C-alpha positions as CSV (number, residue, x, y, z in Angstrom):
1,X,-53.3,47.8,142.8
2,X,-53.9,44.8,145.1
3,X,-56.4,44.0,147.9
4,X,-56.2,43.1,151.7
5,X,-59.0,42.3,153.9
6,X,-58.8,42.7,157.7
7,X,-60.3,43.3,160.6
8,X,-60.0,46.0,162.8
9,X,-61.6,48.3,165.4
10,X,-60.6,52.1,165.7
11,X,-58.8,53.6,168.2
12,X,-59.6,57.5,168.3
13,X,-60.4,57.6,164.7
14,X,-57.0,55.5,163.8
15,X,-56.8,51.9,161.9
16,X,-53.9,50.3,162.1
17,X,-52.5,48.3,159.4
18,X,-51.9,44.5,160.5
19,X,-48.1,43.5,161.0
20,X,-48.5,40.8,158.4
21,X,-49.3,43.5,155.7
22,X,-46.9,46.6,156.7
23,X,-44.0,45.0,154.6
24,X,-46.7,44.9,151.2
25,X,-47.9,48.3,151.5
26,X,-45.5,50.7,151.0
27,X,-47.6,53.9,149.1
28,X,-50.6,55.6,149.4
29,X,-53.9,53.6,149.7
30,X,-57.6,53.8,149.0
31,X,-59.7,52.9,151.8
32,X,-63.1,51.7,152.6
33,X,-64.9,51.2,155.3
34,X,-67.3,48.6,155.6
35,X,-69.1,48.7,159.2
36,X,-69.5,45.0,160.5
37,X,-73.1,44.6,162.7
38,X,-73.7,41.5,163.3
39,X,-77.7,41.3,162.6
40,X,-77.7,43.7,159.9
41,X,-74.5,41.8,158.0
42,X,-75.6,38.8,158.8
43,X,-79.2,39.1,156.9
44,X,-77.4,41.2,153.7
45,X,-75.1,38.6,153.7
46,X,-78.0,35.6,153.5
47,X,-80.0,38.1,150.7
48,X,-76.4,38.1,149.0
49,X,-75.7,34.8,149.2
50,X,-79.0,33.6,147.6
51,X,-79.1,36.5,144.9
52,X,-75.8,35.5,144.4
53,X,-76.9,31.9,143.9
54,X,-79.9,33.0,141.4
55,X,-77.4,34.5,139.6
56,X,-74.7,31.6,139.1
57,X,-77.4,28.6,138.4
58,X,-80.0,30.3,136.1
59,X,-82.6,27.9,135.7
60,X,-85.2,27.6,133.0
61,X,-88.3,26.1,132.9
62,X,-88.9,23.8,129.9
63,X,-91.4,21.5,130.2
64,X,-93.5,21.5,127.0
65,X,-91.2,23.1,124.8
66,X,-90.0,21.4,121.8
67,X,-86.7,22.3,120.4
68,X,-85.7,22.1,117.0
69,X,-82.2,22.1,116.8
70,X,-82.0,22.7,112.5
71,X,-84.7,25.8,113.0
72,X,-82.4,27.1,115.9
73,X,-79.2,27.1,113.8
74,X,-80.9,28.5,110.7
75,X,-81.7,32.1,112.9
């Protein structure tokens, strides 16, 4: 399954596939609609960005930890 992203404005309930994608899309498609609202979208994007930053760069405060490699490997 290939994924393509584009922006479109529905007209009478119809969304046109851009010309650049028409040759690539030749069979049935699965459509997921995401409505773009400027205020909601920007605040959601900022929140998601912060969450993903936390997930991608975990930090653990190790001040005061005593680490013994031999003890850790013995487990």
